[in-house]
N, C-alpha and C positions, 0 to 999 in steps of 0.2 A: 453554579452550575447550572445551565438552563434548565425546562424543564423537560425538553428531549434527552437533553443525555443521563438527565437524573432518571428517566423513566429507561433507558437503556442500562444505564447501568441496576437498576431494582427489576431487570430482566436474568440478569447474569450471565451466566459464558451466552446462551442465545442473543443476549443484549453486546455482547463484547464482538461475533460475530457478523453480528448483521451493521455494528457502527464502524468494526474493522471493514466491511464489503462495502458500503459507503465511502471509509474513505480512500478505496482503495481504487471504484474507478473517476470519474473527474469531477467528482463532487469533493469542494472545498465542504468536511472533516474532519475531526478527532478522535484518533479511536484512541489515541493516547492516554486521554482523560479519561474513555470509559474503562480500558484496561487495569491505569492505576487506579479507578475510585475500587476499580472489583477485587483490587486485588488488597488495599484495605482495610477491604471489609472484610477480608478475612476469607476469601474463595483461593478456590487451591491455582497458584503459580501456574506449574505447569498445562493446566485443564486450561487456565485463563488463558496464559500464551499459545497452546496449540490454538482452541478454536480464533484467537485474536488473527491469527497468523494464515487460518487458510478461507477466514472472512477476506482478508487483505489478500490473499494471492489470488481468489476467485476475483477477486476488482478488479488485481491489473489484469489478471487476463481477458479481461472485460477491455480496457483497455487497448490490448493489444490485436481487442476484434473487431474496434473499432477502426483501428490501422490497418488492417490486414480489409477489411471493408473497402479501403483507397477513396470514400468519396471522401472532396476536400473539401467540398460545396456543406455535404451534414457534417464533418467532422470542428467548420469554419461556426454554421448553424447554426446545426441543432445540440452538438455537443460546449459550446464555444471556449472552441482551443487556439487560437489567436494562433497567425501566421510568426509574430517575433518566439511565441513558445516555442513552437515544430523548426522552428531553425538551432534554435538555440541550444535543444536537446541533439540533432543530428550533427552538431559541431561536436557536441561531446560525447560522442556514443562515434561519431568517425574514424574508419577505420582500427574498431578495436573489437565491433562483432556484439552477438548476443551476449557474451559476456558478462556487458556494461550495465545486463536487467538486470543483475545486484546492488545496484547502485539507483533504481526505485521507489526504495524510499525516500529518497530528497524532496525535500520540500519543494514546490513552483515547479521544477521538473520531469519529478520524476514519473507523473503520469503524460506527459510529455514526450520522452525515452519510450515506453511500452509501445504508445500514439504508432511513434518512428519508426518502430521497431519492429511491426506489425507493418507497416509500410514498406519496407524493409523484406518484407518476407523472410524474417530472420527467422533463422531454429527452432519452432517452436518453444520443445522438447529445451534446449536449452535454456534460452527465457524465460521458462516454471522452472525448471533448476536453477537458476543464479540469483533470478528473483526471491524462491522459495530461500537460498540461503541469505540474502539478507533482510528480510522481512523473518525472519526467524531470528538472524541476528540480531538485530536491533527493538525485538519487543521481549527477547529473552533477557539484555542489558536495562532496558528499562522498571522489568519485573526486579530484575539483583536490585540493581540500585535502591528501588519503594522499596527492599526486603530488608536492606542493608548492609546485604552481602559484598557490591560492592566496597562499599565505606571501608571494611572489617577485612580487607588482604592488605 
């Protein structure tokens, strides 16, 4: 584990929150590594999943608001989200609406989906609820797998 991920793991719940927030934005970052390390070190799984999910949801809402601003030149220039990624996300969402935010945890396309939902002015409450469901389920499954709960079923 590189030094920054190790530092975040040492910070415990706050480190999980920070890593998940960064991962939820357009920055390429791995909140899973910090979450799994902290659970492996004995931190409470429920608090770990909660702090990670809250950070990731807030990071995802940052992507939504980037899209909501509607400044395409900013999205491309400052946030380095290319048009191909946005087009792919728009095709994935097309005709399905704000509930597609449930899949914002997907690698490569997830952040772009939230930006596109912001550009579309999708209902913020549905986006937030759907995104929360997807991210909480994802982190819960990862935590359960780490603890061996899934394997024992």
